[in-house]
N, C-alpha and C positions, 0 to 999 in steps of 0.2 A: 557466804560471799555474795556481794550485791550483783545483780544482773543489770546489763546495759540495755536490756530490752524495754521498749515502751509498750504501753497498752494499745491494742488495736483501736483505731478510730472508725466507727461505723456511721455511714451516712445513708439515709433512706432516699429512694428515688422521688423526685418531684413528680406529681401526677397532674396532668392537664385535665380540667373538668370534662372536656368533650370526650377524652379517651376513657375516663372513668365511666361516663354515661354509656358509651358504646359497648364497653366490656360488660357492664351490669345488664344492659339490655340484651346482649348476646347470651349471657348466662341465663337470664330469665326466660328467653325464648327457648333455649335448649332444655331447661327444666320443664317448661310448659309442654313442649313437644314430647318429651319423655313421658310425662303424665298422660297426655292425650293418647300416645301410642300404647301405653300400658293398659288403657281402658278400651282399646280397640278389639276387633274380632280376630286379630292375627294370632297365630299359635303362641302359647305361653312362652316357650323358649325364645322365640323371636322378640316378643315384648320385653322380656327380662334383659336380653342382650342389648337391645336398643335403648332401654331405659338406663342401663348401666353406662353405656357409651355416651349418651347425652349428658348424664349427670357427671361423668368423668370429664367430659369436655368443658362443662360449666366450671367445675372445680379447678381444672387446669388454667382456664382464663383468669380466674380470681387469684390463683397462686402466682401467675406471672405478674398480675397487677400489684398485689400486696407483698410478694416475695422477692422484690427487686431491691437490692442494696449494694453498697460498695464499702469494702472493709480495707482500710489502709493498715497493713501490718509492717513489721520492721523491714522485711525484704521484698514484699510484693503488695500488689493491689488485687484483692479478690473481688470479682464482679459476680454477684449472685442474681440470677434471673429465673425464679421458680426453680425447676430442677437442673437448670443449666449453670455452669461455672466457667469463668475465664480467669486465669491468673496472669497478671502483668508484672514481670520482674522490675522493681523500681530502678535498678541501675541501668536498665535498657530503655527507659522512657526518654524519648527525644523531645516531645512537645505535647502540650495540652492547650487546645484552643477552643474558644466558643464557636458553636455552629447551630444552625437550625435544620440541618440535613435530616429529611424525613425517612431515611433508610431504616429498615427493620434493625432493631438493636435492643440491648437491655436498658432501655430508657423509656419512661412513661410520660415524657414531656418533650416538646420540640425545643425547649431551652436546654441545650445539650453542650457537652464538652467532647471534643474529638481527641482521644489519646493515641499518639503514634509511638511505637517502640520498635526496637531492633532495626534501627536505621530506616524506618518507614515500611518495613516488611509486614508489620502487623498494626492493626488499629481497632479501636472499639469506641462506640458512641455511648456516653452515659449521661444521666441527668440528676446529679445530686441536688437534694432539696436546698441545702445550705452551700451554695456553690463557692463562695469566697472562703468559708471555713474549710471546705474540702481542699481547695487550692493551697491554702496556708499549711494544712496538715500534710499534704503531699510534698510541698516544698521543704518542710521541716525534715521529712524522712529521706528526701532525695536531694542532697545539697548540690548536686550537679545541675539542678534546675533553678532558674531565676524567675521569681514571680514578678510579673509586670502587668498591672491591671488585672484583667481576667484571663491571663495566659501564663503558661510556664514554658520556658525555652531552655534547651541544653546550653550550658556555658563552659563546658570543660574542653572545648576545642574539637571534639569528635564531630564529624558532619552529622547534621540532623536530617532525617527523612531521606537518607541515601544520597544527598547532594553535597557539593562543596569541593 
């Protein structure tokens, strides 16, 4: 029997060059600090713990940078940001709008989309590399959303963002 499910569409996060540089510099400083501490006169246990902590911090920063993606599935949008996950139910999405909001978020660029769902009770900022392709894929799986330029708006009559 044929399935009505479509394949998930995965979009990587756009990465601003300045943010890539800051994260790589931070990771390099953490590794260099760990190596310098490991070669210090501190007790060996302290050196090992600090080295592991600093290397772990460097790896964590790089995981966030390169492990951020957005997967549009049949029923939801999975936002992956290193070890963190957010699931957005597609039927609950009220709007998707462009923004340059610098708030901390699973986005590696300031060229962002603000997704609001559950009548504005929840929101997430993302930065898909192929923004228009992302919007088209989301509109295809969420027919209650109307694609207009670089935004999606709810068109099924339910109030968007808790107003109406």
